[in-house]
N, C-alpha and C positions, 0 to 999 in steps of 0.2 A: 682406287680399285678399278674404275672404269678404264683408266689409261692402261693398266697392266693387262686387262682383258683385250684391249685393242691391239696392244703390241703382240700378244700371243696370236691373235687372229691374223695380223699381218705376217708374222713369222710363218704361220701355217700356210698362207697363200704363197710364200716364197719357197717353201720347202716341200710342198705336197704336189710335185709334178705328177700328173696322171699319165697312164698309157695313152698313146696317140688316139684321139677321137673319143676318149672316155669323158664322162660328165665331170664338171668341176664340183669339188666337194668342200664343204665347210663343216668341220667337226668341232669347232669352238665358236662362240658368238662372234659374228662378223660386225664388230663395232667400228664406227668411223672416227678416227682420231684427229681429223682436220680441225684446226683451231677455229672458233667462232669468228666470223668476219673474213676468213680466207676462202678463196675460190679453189675448187678442185677440178682440174681438167681431165678429160678422157679422150683418147683418139680412136676413131673408127673410120676405116676406109680413107685414111689420110686427112680427115677433117677433125678439128678440135672442138669438142663439146665441153661445156663448162657448167658445173654445178656451183652456183653462187650462194647456196645455203637457204635455210628455212627463214621465211620472211613474214609468215602469217599463220594464224590458227583460228578456227571458228568452230562452233558446235550448235547442235539443235537443243532446244529447251526440253527438259524432262516433261513427259506427259502431253506433248504436242500431238494433235490428231489431224488426220487428213479429212477431205470432204466426204468420205465414206464412213467416218467415225472410227477409223482404225488408227493405231499408233503410227505416227510418222517415224521413219527410220530406214535402216538397211540400204545404205548406198552400195548396191551391187554394181552399179555403173552410173556415170553421169556425164553430161556434156553441157558446155556453155554455148549458147547461141551466139555465134560471132557477129551477127547483125545487130545485137543489142549491146555488145561490149563497148565501153566508153571510159575515157579518162576525164574525171570531173575537174572543175576549176580549182578545187581545194586540194588536188593531188590524190584523191581517192579514186577508186575504180568501181564500176557497177555493171550489172548485166543480168540476163536471165539464165538460170541453171535448171536443166531438166535432170531429175534423178529417177533411177529405176530400182525399186525394191524387188526382192526375190519372191518368196512364196509365203510370207507372213510368219508370225510367231509359231514355230512348230517343234519346240523343245519337248512338248508333251504329246507329240503326234502331229501328222500333217493335217492341214486345215483347208477348207474350201475357199481359198483366198483368191479373188480375181486379180489378174495382172493389171498393172496400172503404171502411169507416169505421174510424177509430182513436179510441179513448177514452183520455183523460188526466185525471188529477187535477191541478189547478193550485193553487199557493199563491202569494199575491202580497201584498207589503207596499209600498204606494206611497211614493215619496220626493218630498217637495214642496220640498226645499231647493235650494241653488244650488251646493253643493260637489260635487266629483267623486264618482260612485258606483263603487266599486271592484270590485263583484261583482254579477252579475245578481240583481235583487230579485223575479223571478218564476221559479218552478221548475215543471217539467213532469214528472210521474211517469206513465209509460206503464202502462196497465191492460189493454187488450184490443183485438183486431181483430175487426170484424164484416164478413165477406165478403158482398158483394152477390150474391144468388141470384135467378135469374129465376123465372118462374111454374111451371117444372117442377123447380126445385131445382138448375139448372146455374149454373156461374160465367159471368161475362162476359169480354170480352177488350178489350185496348187497341189491337189491330191495326186498321189502316185498313179501313173497311167496304167490301164489294164487293157486298152484297145489300141489299134493302130490304123483306123480308117474313119474319116468323118467328112461329111459334106463334099464327097468326091475326091478328097485328098488322102493319099497314102504313100509311104508310111509316115504317120504323124502320131504323137502321143495323145491319147484320149482317155478320159474318165467320165462316166455318167453323161455321155453325149456332149462333153465340153472338151475343148483343147486344153491339155494339161501342160502348164507352163511354169517352169522354175526359171524366171527371167534373170539373166546374168550380164548380158552385153548390150550396149546401146550405141548405135551409130546415127549421126545426124546428117541427112542428105542436104545439099544446097537448096533443093526445092522446098524444104520445110518438112518433108516426111522423115520417118524414122525407120531404122532397121533394129530389130530386137532379137537377140539370140537367147537360147535357153538350154538347160542342162539335161532335161529328161530325154529329148530326142535329138539333141544337136541340130535343132531346127532353127532357121532364120525367118522371122516374119517381117514383111514390109508393111508398115503401118502409116496411115494418113495422119496429118497433123492433129486431127480431132480424135485419134485413137482407134479408128476403124481399120481392120485388116484389109490390105489391098492384094496380098499374095504371100507366098512362102517359098523358101528354098530348102529342099530336103538334102541331107548329107549324102556323099557318095557311099557306095557299098561297103567300103572298108570301115566306115564309122557306124554302120547299122549293127545293132546287137546280133550276135550269133551264139546259139546255145547248143550244147552237146546233147540236150534232151529235146524231143519233139513236143514236150509238154508246155514249152514256153515259146513265145514269139513277141515281137514288138519291143516296147521300151520300158517294160516294167522294172521297178527297182525292188520287187519282192525278194526277200532273202533267199528263198529256194532257187529262184531264177538266177540271181547273182552268183550263186555257188556253182552253177553249170555254164556260165557265160564264158565263151572262149575267144570271142572276137568282137570288134566294134567299140564304140565309146564306153568307158567305164560308167557304172551307175553313178549319177550325180557328178560326173566329170565331163560333161558335154562342152558346148561352146561357151566357155567362161569369158572369153575376150572377143570383142567385135569392134570394128571401126570402119568408117568410110574415109578414103584418102582426101586430103584438102581440096583436090580438084573435082571431087565427086565421081571420079572414073572407076575406082576399084573398091571392092568390098572385101575386107580381110577378117577372117575368123580363126580362132585357135582353141583347141581342146585344153582343158585345165591340166591334163597330164596325158601320158601315153595311152592309146587304146589297148584293149586286152591282149591282142596278138603281139604287141610290142613290149609286153611286161613279163619277162621270164619268171616263172614260178610264182607269179602274182605277188611278189614282194614289193613293199612300198618304195624301197630305194631303187627299184628297177623301172619306175614310171618316168624316168628322166627324159625320154625322147618323145615329146608331144608332136602333134600334127597341126600345121598351119595351112589354111587354104586361102587362095586369092581368086576372086571372081571379077570379071570384067563387066561393068554396067553399061558399056557403050552400046551394046546390042539390046538393052532392055533392063528393066528394074529387077527381073527375076531370072537370072542366068541359071542354066540347068547343069553346067559342068564348070569346075574351076579351071583356070588357065595356069594356076600355080599351086603346088602341093608340096610342102617341105617338112622335113624333120626339124624341130627346134630343140636344142639342148637346154634343159632346165638344171639348176643346181641341185645337188643332193646334200643332205645335212645329217649330222648326228643330233637328234632332238634333245639329248641330255647335255650337249655342249662339252662332253668330257674327253674329246680327242680321239675317241674310238671310231671304228668304221661307220660309214653312213648307214642309217636305218630308215630314212625318210627322203622323199622328194619335195622340194619347195615348189609346189604347184603354181602355175601362173594364174593370176586372178583378174587381169585386165590388160588391154593393149591400146596403144595409140599408133596409128599408121602415119608416120611422118611422110612417107611416100610408099610406093608399091614394094620397095625392097628394105626400107629402114623402119624399125619399130622401136617404141618404148614398151617394155613388157614388165609388168608388176608381178614379182614372184615372192612367195613368203612361206614361212612355217605356220604352224597352228597354235603357237603359244602366245599368251597375253591375256588381258582382261576379256572375260567372256568365254574362255576355253574350258573353264571348270577344272583346270589342272594347276593347282596352287600349293602343291605339297612342299614341305621343308625337307631338305636332304642334308643331314648332319655331316656327311663326308664330301659334299660338293662345294667346298670353300672357294674353288676357282671360279665358280659361277654364282657367287653370293649365296650359297646354300640353297639354291632353287633346284627342285627335282626336274622342272620343265622350264628352263630359262628361254628367253627369246633369243634365237640363234640367227635368223635370216629374214629380213624384209627389205627388199631393194627394187628399185626401178632400173632395169637393165636396158642397155642399148643393144639391139640385135639387127644384124644384116643378113639377108638371104643371098647376097652376092657370093657366088661360088658354091652355094648349096645345091644339091641334086633336086631337080624338079621331078616329082613322082606322078604328076598329072597324067592320066591315061595308062599308067603302068599297072601290073598286077598288085602293086602295093596299094593302089586306089580302087581297082575294080574287084578285088578279092581280099583275102585275109592273110596274104603272105607277110610274114614278119619282117620288119625293116630294121631290126636290131639283132645283135649277137652278144654273147657273153652274159655276165651276171655280176652284180655288185661292182667292185672296183674295176672289172674288165668290161662292163657294159659299154657298148659302142654301136654306131650304125653298122648295118650289114655291109659285108665287103662290097666295095664299089660305090657306096653311098657316102655323101658328105652332108652333115647337118649344119644348120645355121647356129652360130654360137653367139653368146652375149657377153657383155662386160658390165660390171657394176657401174652405174651412173649416179643415181640418187639413192643413198643408203639412209633408210628411215631410222636406223639404229645409231643415232648420233646423240649420246647422252647430254652433252653440253648444249647443243642447239635445242633439244627438247626441254631441258631444264629452264632455258631462258623464257620459254612460254608456259612454264609451270607443269610440264609433263615429265614422266619418268618411265623406266623400264621395269618397275617392280612387278613381281608375279607371285610372291609368297603371301598366302592368306593370313588372316589374323591368328588362327590357331597355330599355324607353323611359325609365325613370328614370335608367339609366346614361348614355343618350344626352343627357338633359337636363343632367346634371352636367357632361358633356364640353362642352356648349354654355354652361355657366355659369349654369344655372337649377336651382333647388332645387324639387323637386316631391314631393308625397305619393305613396307607393307603395301599390298595391293589396295588400290583406291580408285575412285573415278578419274584421277589424273594419270593412271597407268595406261600405257599404250595398249590399244585394243588388239585382239588376236587377228582379226580379219580386215585386211586392207584390200579393197576390191574395185576402186574407181579412180579413173584418171581423166583429166581434161587439160587442154592447153589453150591459152589466149595470149595475145601479144602484150608486151609491156607498153606499147605505144610510145616508145622512147626514140626520138630521132637520132640521138647520139649512139644508141646501141640497137639498131633495127633487128638484129638477130636474137634479141633477148625476149624471153617469154616467161609467163607464170605457169608453173606446173601445179595443178591442183590434185591432191591425193586424198581420197575419201575412204572411210572404213564402213564395213557392214557390221552393225551392232547386233544383228540377229533379233532385233526388237527386245533386247534384254533390258528391262526397266522395272522399277517398283510400281510404276503407274501406267501399266499397259492396258490396252483395249483392243480386242480383235473379234470381229464378227458379232458384235453386240455383247460381249462378255469382257469383264475386267480381269486382269491377272497381275501377279507379282512374280517376276522371273528371277529375283535375286535369291541367293542361297548362302547360308552360313555354315553349311556342312564342312567340317574340317578337311582340308586338303582338296576341296572342290568348291571353294568360295566363289561366288559371282557377285560383284558389286555393280552399282549403276554404270552401265556401259554406254556412254554418250556417243551419238553419231558425231564424228569430227571430220574436219577438213584441214589438212596441212598444205601450205602453199610455199613452193620453192621458186626462186628465180634461176633460170637456166639459159644458156646460150646454145641455140640450135642452128648451126651454119647450114645455109641452103634450104631450110624449111620454108615452104611457101604457105603461110597461114591462109585459111579460107577467106574468100572475098567478103568484105564488109559492105 
């Protein structure tokens, strides 16, 4: 059945030519049919990039706690310290992994969760075979929590911001005298400091190795929220404010991706999807042209204006996988800056374990009778070469819309060219996942029982099912002299702290649900590891 889905997806890609400049659309599940053990090449700018497949899987233990007593989890971003990366005598690899959780367990409301970094030691032994792998071959040993502290030594909060000035800084997201941070992007500078981006205000914080804030970068005017009513200002995500927001970053759609180029020269940040002014009629499928900004760090750690500002095309999808027109945008969830112009961008839909969308659909046989199948989760190769630089233009200094059309005709405004991507590492490879004991099942137990009654056999949602949110990327060298351009690409999920053994701010919780059609089972934080060839990529100095 998976092969037939893959063939349909491939056929779609070959036959669904879009209008010039329009976003690429996937209306059926984008499954990768490449046989296990075979490499998949992709060309970009005349260079050959190669995906050599999934070679490792690891996961966090259920019930693990950090140094603050809160549940470990939520890989909203992570980076491996290249200075610690090594190849051991026994053929395994090891190093230090810094992970960034977002704003704590908030399914039942936002919480006063202080932003933090977690430090792990990882050990990894790649498996290049074709036989089933019976146990995780990547292990994570938790070592320490670094709490993010502001300029006066105070903790931050995960609560919705209601103010926009604090400690002499403005505009910044603020709540109850604390910086409000929904942390999503992590960049590691060669000097050991970090850059952390967040979604509330699309703010970038420069943070010392010990977690203390050193400074911040506020977004340009085009990304600051603009409201049609004078009753609202700043970065609030309050429903009434969201309803009248006409410009700037969308609520909870700020700088989802962030990275520092390997040479330490440039800081690259990207919105999760299009700002309000670039989303006609505020329809989800019209969020396809996001904004990416490039800052030059040569003049200092806190640049005030970007030197690069680009539209980046994101895929659009039909979330039901039924071949009908797109109704959603596959928002970007993380990026890796291979250099100033070339990026790896992780884009995805919202289906999978943890989404709470586990309905059975008796008429949806083409997608395994799932009402909400997994349609798209890929790491794309993106180049800004040839894309229009919007830095300093009215598209950056004001709220001039940079797009035209709607739905299938959505495209950059006349005279503008967006950066476009091509699929590189597709997470939806059923055979590769199955080799490591994982699957693409999304139908809950209640729906599976209905399917049996209707004479259909379906896979059932379980802790082995692919998580909905994949939001972290990291790259390290394979340290293989025979293939110096080969790297390990680590892809991590955000499990939203969904576990039966949760703890948050001194209280225990059980986030699982048996509600029919909305089942949530244990949602482990996982890491997938791929071996890839990245020609011309200069990894950070060790």
